[in-house]
N, C-alpha and C positions, 0 to 999 in steps of 0.2 A: 285277487279277487277283491271289489269293491266293499271299503264298508267295513266296522270290523263285523269276526263271526263267530259267534264262541254256540258251542256242545256241552249239550245237557243229557247224559245217556235216562234214558226209557226202559224197561222193563216193557217189551212185546212183541208181535212175534212177526210185525210184519216192516214189511218199509216204507222210507215218505220219502215226500219230493218234497222240495219247494224251487222258487221263483227268484232268480236272480237272472230275469230280461229269459231266460229260458226253466221249462222244468230241469229239474235235475233230482234223480233217484241216488237212494244210498244204498246196499245190500246186507243187509238184519249179519251179527255177527254173534257166535254161541261159542258162550262162555262160563264154563261149572254148569251144565244142562241145561243154560238157560239163553232167550234168546235176546239181546239188544239191541237196539241203535241208537244215532247219531240226531238226534231230533236237532233240525239247524233253529238257531239261534238270533233274530235281527239287534234285538237291543238288549238295554243293559241299564242299570241300575231299577230306583221305582219302577218305570215304562213294565220292566218282567216283572216287578211282587202287585203288580198295578194290570197284568192283565191274565184273566180266570185261564187262558189255553197254557200257556206255560208259568204260572205261577206255585209249587209245591207245599208253601210255607214254609216251616222248618224243616221241610222232607231236602232239601239243597244240601251236598257232602261239600266241607268247606274250602275243597280246593274248585269248589260250581261256582261259592259265595264270592271267589277271588276271584272270579274267571268272568263270569256278569256283572259286577264292581255290583252286591249286595253287602260285601261283608260292611259291620258296623248298621244294619240300617234294619238287619231283624239281631233278637239274641240268640247267645253262643250255640246254645246247644240246639241241636238236633234231632228232629222228630220224626220217625216214619209214617210212613202214608195209614196205615192200621191203628198205627196212634195217638193218629189226629183223628180219626174214622172215631177211634174209638173216643175223647174225651165229645166231639159233633152228637154222641148218640146219646150218651147224659143230660145235654143241654137238652136236646129233643125231646126225651121223655121227658122230665122237671125241668123246670129253667130255674133263672138265680133265683127272683125274690121268692121264690117259692123253699129252694131252697135254705136260704136266708133264714124265714119265716120256721126251721126247724133248728133253728137253730142258737134258741135262744141265749145261753152262755157268754154266743163270740163278744168279744169283750166291746166291738163297736155298733153290735144289734142293744147288749144291754148297757149300752151310755147313750138311749136313743133315738136311732138314726134307724128309720118307719122303711122294711123292708121293701115297701113300695117307691119308696126312695130313689133304690135297686133299680125295678122298673125304668122305672126318668131317665137316673142316668146310662142301662143298655138301647132306650130309643135313641135318646141324645149325640151319643157315640154309633148309634146307623147311623144318624142324619148325616153329623160329619166326615162319615168312613166315604160315605155318595155325594156330599156337598155343601162343600164350606162355606159357600155365600149363605144358603138358608140357615146354616149353624150358627153362623156368628148373627144377623139379621135373626134368630130369635133367639136367643141371648141377651141382642143389644136393649130389644124390646121387651125381655123379664127378666130382666137382671136379678132384682132380689127376691124372682123367686129361685132363678134356677140359676145361681152365685153358688147357696149349699150343696145344688148336687151335683153341678162341675168341679167343683173345688170342697173344705172342708164345710161337713164333716164325713158323706157322703164316697170324697172319695180315699177316703182311711180305707174304709172297706171296699175300695173297688185294686188301693195298692197288695193288700195281707190278699186278695185275691191275684193277680195280677196272674201271676202264670195258668191257673185255671181261666178265665177269661178269654184271656190273650187268643187274637181270633188277624187282626190287620195292624203289619208293623207302624211305631209311630214314633217318630225322634232314631235319639242312632245313639245303638251303646256302644261300650269298649270296655275290655277285659284285662289280666296280665296279658292273657295269650297275642295279645294282641301290641304287646312290646315292640315297640322299629316296624313297626305299621300304619300308627294314627298318623303320623301326613301326607302318606295316600288314601287311607279310609277318609280321611274330609270330604276329599273328591268329587265321596259315592255319593253326596248330599247333593242332590241337586242344581239348589241354588248357591246364585257366586256374590251375593248379598244379603248379609243376616246384622242385624244390628242388636239382638239379644240373642245369650243362651243363657238357658235355665239349667246345672249339674246338681247334682247330689248321688250322695256314692252311698247311697239308704239306710246311711247307719243311725241315725235319728228322725223317722218320720211318723212329725204331728203326734207328738207324743208317744209311738207305740211300738218305740225301740226297732231292733235292725228290723227289715224286712228285704234285704239283700236289691236284686232284681228288679222287686215291687216299687221301690220308689220312684220310677221310671214317671207311674202315675202323675205324683207331687208338682214334680217339672212340666207335663204337658197340660194340666191343673190350674199349674200358675199363669203361662202365658193365657190361654187359653183367656183369663180375665186379663192379662196384659194388652192383649187383640182385643176382647169387648169393652176395658172398661178407655183402658190406655193408649186405644190410636195405632197401636203397632199392628204394620201391615204382616196375614196371619201365615206368608208366604217369603217372612223377613225374620220368624224368631225358630228358635233349633232346640228341643229338648234333648236331653244325653242323662245318659243313668254310665257312670261310672261301678261296675258291676266286680268289685278286687274281693268277692267271698261274701260270704256271711256264719256269724255264730249263733247262729237261730240254727235251737235241732229243731225246730219242727220242720224249715224250710229244707235241713239236710236230711231227712228222711222221708220229707215229700216224692214220691219219683217223679210229679208232675211239675217242680219246681223248674224251671226254664232257665235260671243262671248257676254260674261258678258254683259246686258244690265243693267247695275245701272254704276253710277260718279265713277269718276275714286277713288281707296285707297288714302289715305293721311295721312302724318305721320305716327304714332307706328305702324297703322296696314299695312302700305308700308313697309315701310321697314321689320318688321317681318319676311311679307311672303318671302322680299330680302334674309332675312337673314337664311328661311329652305331649300328656294330650293340650295340656294352655298351649304349648307351643306348636304345635297343631296347625288348635284354632285361633292362634294370631298369623299364624302361614297364610288359611288364608282367608281367612276375615282379621285383618288388623286392627279396624276402627270398631269391632264389638262390643257389646256390653256383659260378661259373663258372672252371672248372680251365683252363688255356691248355696244350695239349698239344701235346709235338713239333715249336713253334718254333723257329726257328735263331739260335742264339748275340743274335747282333745288334742279332734284334730282344726273343727273350726279358726279355730282363733292361730293356731300355727300361721297357716294356711292364708291366711292373712293381712299378717307380717310383715 
C-alpha cells in the first residue's frame, strides 16, 4: 500500500471504509464485549493533532503516539474522553476569569494580576490557535499593551494553571520516560529549520517556584516576544519543557496535573537527561540557539559551565 498508514483503535459498533484509489471496508472486531474497529489514518505528527476528526487530545495511548509521530508533541499523561469532557464542562459552566475572581488568595492574583487580563490571555490564545499571522499582527501593533498579557505577569498565572487550561498542544515535551528516544522524537517536529529553542525544566518559574510541566508557558511566552519584537520567524522557533518531575506537593496531589507525578530527578540522572536532549537538538538543528529559561540556580550554573 502506497504511503504511510497508521491505525488507531476507536470504540464503535460499525465498520469504516477508506479510499486508497478504491473503497475499502474493515470489519469490526469484538474484544472483551466491546466492538472495536481500525480507523485508517493517512496523516502523522501535527497533521493528526490539527485534524478535528482524528485528534483525540490526550486520549492517544502511548503506542499510538509512536505510530502516529506525535510523541513529544503532547504532554506525557493520557486522559480518556470522559475525563476531557469533564474538564470542558467545568469551563462551560464557569469561565476562567470568573474563577480567578473567586481566588483572591491566589499568589498571582493577590500580586495584582487583574482577572480580566486572564480573559484577554484566553482571547489571544484562541487567536494564536486559529491564525498565527493575525496573532502576531495584533501583538506587534499593540505590543506595550499585550506584552504583559502574553508574558509576565499574566503568564505566571497561566503557568500555574497550565494543566487545567491545556486545550491544544504547543511546543515539545520531553520526560524521563523518553530516555533513548529523544533523537527520533525531535523529528516529530515538522520544521526542518529552527533558529531558537527556549527550554525550561519548570523548576523556578518567574519566582513562583516549581511549576513542573506548567513551565512550558514561559517558553511559549518568551518566544512570542522574540517573534513580535526580535524578528524571529514563528515557524523557526521551538518552545520546550523538560518534565523531570516536580517537588510541588500541590501539583502532585492535583488529579488534573498533566506532568510526571514523581519527585524531580537529581544528580547524574538529571544531567544525563539534559545531555540527551541537547544531543538530540544538535542532531536535528545543529545551528539553533538554545536558551535555558527559569532553571533553579543549583543546576543553572552547572549547565552553563
